[in-house]
Backbone as CSV, one residue per row, in Angstrom:
resi,resn,N_x,N_y,N_z,CA_x,CA_y,CA_z,C_x,C_y,C_z
1,MET,1.115,5.198,-27.173,-0.191,5.404,-26.592,-0.430,6.900,-26.407
2,ASP,-1.646,7.321,-26.690,-1.966,8.723,-26.464,-2.599,8.904,-25.092
3,ASP,-3.117,10.060,-24.804,-3.662,10.371,-23.494,-4.893,9.538,-23.154
4,CYS,-5.623,9.073,-24.148,-6.850,8.311,-23.901,-6.587,6.817,-23.817
5,GLY,-5.359,6.390,-23.924,-5.050,4.973,-23.848,-5.097,4.263,-25.181
6,LYS,-5.409,4.976,-26.262,-5.465,4.365,-27.585,-4.102,4.502,-28.246
7,PRO,-3.660,3.496,-28.980,-2.364,3.601,-29.655,-2.451,4.581,-30.828
8,PHE,-1.304,5.232,-31.115,-1.233,6.103,-32.277,-1.234,5.255,-33.538
9,VAL,-1.896,5.727,-34.540,-1.899,5.076,-35.835,-1.165,6.000,-36.798
10,LYS,-0.198,5.443,-37.501,0.548,6.261,-38.463,-0.144,6.183,-39.811
11,ARG,-0.352,7.338,-40.389,-0.976,7.426,-41.703,-0.085,8.255,-42.612
12,GLU,-0.219,8.021,-43.883,0.537,8.777,-44.868,-0.409,9.759,-45.546
13,LEU,-0.055,11.036,-45.527,-0.863,12.063,-46.160,-0.149,12.552,-47.398
14,ARG,-0.901,12.831,-48.447,-0.332,13.397,-49.661,-0.743,14.859,-49.745
15,LEU,0.252,15.729,-49.809,-0.007,17.154,-49.880,0.417,17.676,-51.243
16,SER,-0.348,18.608,-51.747,-0.019,19.244,-53.011,-0.572,20.657,-52.985
17,LEU,0.122,21.594,-53.639,-0.382,22.957,-53.697,-1.675,23.032,-54.484
18,ASN,-1.781,22.264,-55.549,-2.991,22.190,-56.356,-3.376,20.735,-56.514
19,PRO,-4.245,20.224,-55.629,-4.580,18.816,-55.718,-5.257,18.477,-57.042
20,ALA,-4.994,17.266,-57.507,-5.584,16.792,-58.753,-7.065,16.551,-58.539
21,PRO,-7.862,16.550,-59.614,-9.287,16.265,-59.475,-9.508,14.886,-58.879
22,CYS,-10.682,14.690,-58.315,-10.994,13.418,-57.661,-10.782,12.254,-58.614
23,GLY,-10.149,11.232,-58.121,-9.940,10.021,-58.904,-8.724,10.083,-59.797
24,ASP,-8.011,11.188,-59.842,-6.838,11.294,-60.695,-5.589,11.184,-59.840
25,ASP,-5.027,10.003,-59.757,-3.847,9.772,-58.941,-2.607,9.580,-59.797
26,ASN,-2.601,10.100,-61.007,-1.472,9.949,-61.901,-0.378,10.930,-61.503
27,PRO,0.735,10.433,-60.918,1.777,11.348,-60.473,2.585,11.981,-61.600
28,THR,2.463,11.466,-62.836,3.244,12.028,-63.933,2.572,13.243,-64.554
29,THR,1.281,13.447,-64.290,0.582,14.596,-64.837,1.002,15.840,-64.078
30,PRO,1.441,16.906,-64.764,1.816,18.127,-64.064,0.639,18.676,-63.272
31,THR,0.938,19.298,-62.165,-0.093,19.841,-61.307,-0.938,20.849,-62.071
32,GLY,-2.245,20.682,-62.033,-3.152,21.616,-62.674,-3.387,21.322,-64.143
33,ALA,-2.625,20.413,-64.747,-2.770,20.171,-66.179,-3.995,19.340,-66.498
34,ALA,-4.447,18.509,-65.559,-5.562,17.623,-65.837,-6.895,18.340,-65.765
35,SER,-6.958,19.457,-65.073,-8.239,20.132,-64.917,-8.318,21.310,-65.876
36,ASP,-9.367,21.317,-66.676,-9.599,22.435,-67.577,-10.717,23.294,-67.013
37,GLY,-10.375,24.169,-66.067,-11.370,25.105,-65.599,-12.059,24.706,-64.320
38,GLY,-11.506,23.847,-63.510,-12.127,23.447,-62.258,-12.188,24.600,-61.284
39,SER,-12.102,24.288,-60.015,-12.219,25.313,-58.985,-11.050,26.295,-59.035
40,SER,-9.875,25.846,-59.516,-8.724,26.737,-59.617,-9.001,27.866,-60.608
41,ALA,-9.592,27.551,-61.743,-9.906,28.574,-62.743,-10.985,29.518,-62.227
42,CYS,-11.941,28.961,-61.508,-13.018,29.781,-60.944,-12.453,30.746,-59.898
43,THR,-11.582,30.240,-59.045,-10.961,31.079,-58.023,-10.108,32.158,-58.668
44,SER,-9.368,31.802,-59.698,-8.544,32.780,-60.402,-9.405,33.858,-61.055
45,ALA,-10.524,33.453,-61.640,-11.411,34.422,-62.289,-11.981,35.395,-61.265
46,VAL,-12.394,34.885,-60.119,-12.937,35.753,-59.070,-11.849,36.696,-58.562
47,ALA,-10.639,36.165,-58.345,-9.535,36.999,-57.866,-9.196,38.092,-58.873
48,LEU,-9.165,37.751,-60.150,-8.860,38.751,-61.173,-9.975,39.792,-61.293
49,PHE,-11.220,39.356,-61.112,-12.333,40.302,-61.144,-12.223,41.296,-59.992
50,VAL,-11.962,40.786,-58.788,-11.824,41.660,-57.616,-10.627,42.600,-57.805
51,LEU,-9.520,42.061,-58.309,-8.343,42.892,-58.565,-8.649,43.975,-59.598
52,GLY,-9.344,43.603,-60.668,-9.707,44.577,-61.703,-10.635,45.655,-61.171
53,LEU,-11.619,45.248,-60.373,-12.546,46.209,-59.777,-11.808,47.154,-58.831
54,ASN,-10.946,46.589,-57.999,-10.161,47.405,-57.074,-9.251,48.371,-57.837
55,SER,-8.649,47.899,-58.920,-7.782,48.760,-59.726,-8.584,49.882,-60.380
56,ALA,-9.758,49.563,-60.885,-10.608,50.585,-61.511,-11.005,51.646,-60.486
57,ILE,-11.354,51.229,-59.282,-11.710,52.179,-58.226,-10.505,53.043,-57.858
58,ALA,-9.317,52.419,-57.771,-8.103,53.175,-57.441,-7.767,54.179,-58.541
59,ILE,-7.939,53.795,-59.792,-7.672,54.710,-60.906,-8.673,55.860,-60.893
60,TYR,-9.930,55.544,-60.639,-10.946,56.600,-60.575,-10.639,57.568,-59.428
61,GLY,-10.238,57.028,-58.283,-9.932,57.860,-57.126,-8.717,58.746,-57.322
62,SER,-7.816,58.340,-58.187,-6.607,59.144,-58.423,-6.561,59.642,-59.867
63,ARG,-7.720,59.950,-60.405,-7.804,60.342,-61.816,-7.054,61.637,-62.139
64,HIS,-6.713,62.426,-61.122,-5.975,63.664,-61.361,-4.485,63.516,-61.066
65,ASP,-4.049,62.275,-60.799,-2.638,62.018,-60.486,-2.108,60.959,-61.467
66,PRO,-1.500,61.381,-62.572,-1.045,60.434,-63.597,-0.035,59.412,-63.074
67,GLN,0.801,59.822,-62.125,1.791,58.897,-61.575,1.101,57.749,-60.827
68,SER,0.054,58.040,-60.078,-0.686,56.999,-59.364,-1.439,56.095,-60.332
69,ILE,-1.995,56.688,-61.363,-2.700,55.890,-62.372,-1.733,54.923,-63.047
70,LEU,-0.547,55.418,-63.388,0.468,54.564,-64.009,0.882,53.433,-63.059
71,PHE,1.067,53.754,-61.787,1.441,52.746,-60.792,0.374,51.657,-60.705
72,VAL,-0.877,52.047,-60.602,-1.962,51.066,-60.491,-2.058,50.216,-61.762
73,ALA,-1.955,50.860,-62.919,-2.068,50.127,-64.185,-0.926,49.125,-64.359
74,VAL,0.298,49.554,-64.072,1.447,48.651,-64.214,1.377,47.522,-63.182
75,SER,0.958,47.854,-61.971,0.803,46.813,-60.940,-0.240,45.785,-61.362
76,PHE,-1.368,46.265,-61.881,-2.418,45.356,-62.356,-1.885,44.455,-63.469
77,PHE,-1.189,45.054,-64.435,-0.618,44.283,-65.533,0.354,43.221,-65.012
78,CYS,1.214,43.597,-64.060,2.195,42.648,-63.507,1.519,41.498,-62.776
79,VAL,0.473,41.792,-62.024,-0.224,40.720,-61.289,-0.934,39.790,-62.262
80,VAL,-1.568,40.336,-63.295,-2.220,39.481,-64.304,-1.172,38.628,-65.018
81,LEU,-0.042,39.225,-65.359,1.048,38.477,-65.985,1.560,37.386,-65.046
82,LEU,1.651,37.690,-63.758,2.091,36.701,-62.779,1.114,35.526,-62.705
83,PHE,-0.201,35.802,-62.708,-1.197,34.731,-62.746,-0.977,33.846,-63.969
84,HIS,-0.781,34.489,-65.123,-0.569,33.738,-66.366,0.694,32.873,-66.291
85,LEU,1.770,33.443,-65.783,3.028,32.696,-65.702,2.936,31.541,-64.704
86,LEU,2.257,31.753,-63.596,2.090,30.667,-62.625,1.272,29.529,-63.224
87,ARG,0.250,29.878,-63.984,-0.555,28.851,-64.665,0.310,28.087,-65.683
88,ALA,1.148,28.812,-66.422,2.042,28.175,-67.390,3.047,27.274,-66.675
89,PHE,3.536,27.719,-65.523,4.483,26.908,-64.752,3.820,25.621,-64.266
90,GLU,2.574,25.711,-63.816,1.851,24.519,-63.363,1.664,23.514,-64.492
91,ARG,1.469,24.015,-65.694,1.203,23.137,-66.834,2.470,22.594,-67.503
92,THR,3.612,23.171,-67.196,4.864,22.730,-67.803,5.350,21.478,-67.098
93,PRO,5.664,20.422,-67.844,6.119,19.184,-67.207,7.478,19.348,-66.533
94,PRO,7.685,18.668,-65.400,8.989,18.734,-64.726,10.107,18.266,-65.664
95,GLY,11.242,18.937,-65.579,12.375,18.582,-66.410,12.416,19.299,-67.743
96,SER,11.359,20.013,-68.092,11.308,20.723,-69.364,12.192,21.967,-69.305
97,PRO,12.915,22.284,-70.402,13.727,23.510,-70.409,12.853,24.772,-70.315
98,ARG,11.627,24.680,-70.776,10.694,25.825,-70.697,10.381,26.162,-69.245
99,ARG,10.423,25.169,-68.376,10.122,25.381,-66.958,11.090,26.397,-66.341
100,LEU,12.366,26.308,-66.699,13.355,27.253,-66.181,13.094,28.668,-66.714
101,GLN,12.691,28.764,-67.974,12.376,30.069,-68.554,11.172,30.706,-67.859
102,VAL,10.161,29.892,-67.578,8.971,30.412,-66.902,9.322,30.818,-65.469
103,LYS,10.163,30.013,-64.801,10.626,30.373,-63.453,11.333,31.722,-63.472
104,ALA,12.195,31.923,-64.452,12.930,33.187,-64.558,11.961,34.351,-64.772
105,ALA,10.965,34.151,-65.606,9.976,35.207,-65.849,9.182,35.504,-64.574
106,ILE,8.822,34.473,-63.833,8.104,34.662,-62.567,8.967,35.474,-61.607
107,TRP,10.238,35.132,-61.519,11.128,35.858,-60.612,11.263,37.331,-61.022
108,VAL,11.377,37.585,-62.322,11.501,38.962,-62.804,10.242,39.766,-62.467
109,VAL,9.069,39.180,-62.689,7.816,39.898,-62.416,7.654,40.147,-60.916
110,THR,7.941,39.143,-60.083,7.820,39.349,-58.637,8.855,40.358,-58.138
111,THR,10.038,40.356,-58.740,11.049,41.352,-58.381,10.567,42.754,-58.748
112,ALA,9.981,42.887,-59.929,9.451,44.190,-60.341,8.358,44.663,-59.383
113,LEU,7.456,43.776,-59.017,6.397,44.144,-58.069,6.975,44.545,-56.715
114,THR,7.962,43.804,-56.240,8.583,44.112,-54.949,9.240,45.480,-54.978
115,VAL,9.980,45.765,-56.041,10.650,47.061,-56.164,9.622,48.188,-56.292
116,MET,8.566,47.955,-57.072,7.536,48.980,-57.247,6.860,49.325,-55.921
117,PHE,6.447,48.307,-55.190,5.748,48.566,-53.930,6.692,49.152,-52.879
118,SER,7.921,48.692,-52.842,8.892,49.266,-51.899,9.159,50.725,-52.247
119,GLY,9.287,51.005,-53.525,9.514,52.376,-53.965,8.338,53.293,-53.683
120,ARG,7.164,52.726,-53.610,5.969,53.515,-53.307,5.806,53.746,-51.803
121,VAL,6.218,52.760,-50.994,6.026,52.824,-49.546,7.184,53.530,-48.849
122,ALA,8.408,53.257,-49.248,9.589,53.774,-48.547,9.609,55.305,-48.419
123,PRO,9.259,56.079,-49.443,9.301,57.540,-49.279,8.320,58.079,-48.233
124,LEU,7.309,57.298,-47.893,6.330,57.740,-46.907,6.798,57.500,-45.479
125,MET,7.897,56.787,-45.325,8.392,56.385,-44.006,9.571,57.245,-43.580
126,PRO,9.829,57.283,-42.250,11.074,57.911,-41.795,12.276,57.120,-42.345
127,ALA,13.422,57.762,-42.424,14.607,57.160,-43.044,14.968,55.782,-42.484
128,PRO,14.967,55.560,-41.152,15.320,54.226,-40.665,14.318,53.153,-41.095
129,VAL,13.048,53.514,-41.119,12.014,52.546,-41.537,12.105,52.306,-43.040
130,ALA,12.398,53.350,-43.805,12.579,53.188,-45.252,13.748,52.254,-45.539
131,ALA,14.805,52.366,-44.741,15.949,51.458,-44.906,15.540,50.022,-44.623
132,VAL,14.684,49.835,-43.632,14.189,48.484,-43.327,13.325,47.963,-44.480
133,VAL,12.480,48.838,-45.036,11.630,48.435,-46.173,12.499,47.977,-47.340
134,TRP,13.527,48.764,-47.694,14.398,48.394,-48.809,15.226,47.153,-48.488
135,SER,15.642,47.017,-47.221,16.387,45.810,-46.827,15.522,44.567,-46.953
136,MET,14.266,44.675,-46.505,13.353,43.532,-46.623,13.093,43.197,-48.090
137,ALA,12.972,44.211,-48.918,12.774,43.973,-50.356,13.975,43.244,-50.940
138,ALA,15.188,43.693,-50.577,16.399,43.047,-51.095,16.499,41.602,-50.628
139,VAL,16.199,41.366,-49.363,16.240,39.994,-48.835,15.204,39.126,-49.540
140,THR,14.015,39.663,-49.756,12.960,38.910,-50.448,13.374,38.561,-51.868
141,ILE,13.955,39.511,-52.573,14.380,39.279,-53.958,15.496,38.227,-54.000
142,LEU,16.480,38.369,-53.130,17.591,37.411,-53.106,17.135,36.026,-52.661
143,ALA,16.240,35.969,-51.683,15.717,34.667,-51.235,14.910,34.000,-52.347
144,GLY,14.145,34.796,-53.082,13.399,34.245,-54.213,14.334,33.678,-55.271
145,PHE,15.397,34.406,-55.556,16.376,33.912,-56.521,17.000,32.606,-56.031
146,TYR,17.386,32.593,-54.766,18.004,31.390,-54.195,17.050,30.198,-54.262
147,MET,15.800,30.411,-53.874,14.833,29.309,-53.864,14.483,28.843,-55.280
148,PHE,14.429,29.756,-56.233,14.074,29.381,-57.599,15.214,28.727,-58.367
149,PHE,16.436,29.224,-58.184,17.510,28.813,-59.075,18.665,28.070,-58.418
150,VAL,18.839,28.188,-57.114,19.952,27.518,-56.452,19.497,26.219,-55.792
151,CYS,18.382,26.285,-55.055,17.862,25.077,-54.387,17.298,24.116,-55.425
152,PRO,17.403,22.816,-55.169,16.791,21.867,-56.101,15.277,22.000,-56.061
153,ASP,14.666,21.784,-57.198,13.215,21.885,-57.315,12.581,20.614,-56.783
154,ALA,11.810,20.721,-55.715,11.171,19.555,-55.106,10.179,18.909,-56.068
155,ALA,9.536,19.712,-56.917,8.568,19.159,-57.866,9.261,18.324,-58.932
156,GLU,10.512,18.638,-59.212,11.255,17.861,-60.201,11.595,16.479,-59.649
157,GLU,11.836,16.401,-58.330,12.249,15.144,-57.723,11.070,14.220,-57.458
158,ARG,9.971,14.775,-56.963,8.793,13.970,-56.657,7.560,14.848,-56.794
159,PRO,6.465,14.311,-57.329,5.294,15.134,-57.594,4.551,15.594,-56.347
160,THR,4.552,14.822,-55.281,3.857,15.226,-54.063,4.744,14.964,-52.861
161,SER,4.564,15.740,-51.826,5.286,15.543,-50.592,4.529,14.551,-49.737
162,LYS,5.259,13.703,-49.051,4.609,12.747,-48.166,4.927,13.128,-46.736
163,VAL,3.873,13.217,-45.934,4.017,13.599,-44.540,3.429,12.487,-43.701
164,VAL,4.151,12.095,-42.684,3.633,11.074,-41.775,2.978,11.808,-40.616
165,ALA,1.700,11.540,-40.412,0.957,12.183,-39.341,0.505,11.141,-38.339
166,GLU,0.465,11.545,-37.109,-0.028,10.646,-36.084,-1.435,11.066,-35.721
167,GLY,-2.310,10.113,-35.557,-3.691,10.415,-35.205,-4.393,9.163,-34.720
168,PRO,-5.634,9.315,-34.326,-6.383,8.148,-33.804,-6.664,7.107,-34.840
């Protein structure tokens, strides 16, 4: 019984990072594979446009600093590559050998981004804070490796997580 005197009702909720389009309850379809350009593609296009615009403004603002231009350009390329790899990972069926290759590529790109941003931020900080920045980067990289390659893949075991929620 809850505070109002009504009994709790248990319901089963299905959670997914990228929900399937309405009416598509096929658990064997890889996440995102059934939709060709739905809201996910629209959101990605808007995000890439904003990222591209921001990168262009940053390059224009640092047009006399080749090192900054290179940093912005490589960062932009890595983020676009990461978007592409994540999309490929979503479309790859669970259990496929290609899935592990795409995971490895995702980890390499995120590691490169982490090292690049840490290398850009750490020199601006006092030595103890720079050590914390590099320590956090190392922990993030190692945790990513552990989660990608050591822990079992939850998507391989079951397509959606089931959560029991209590409510009216």
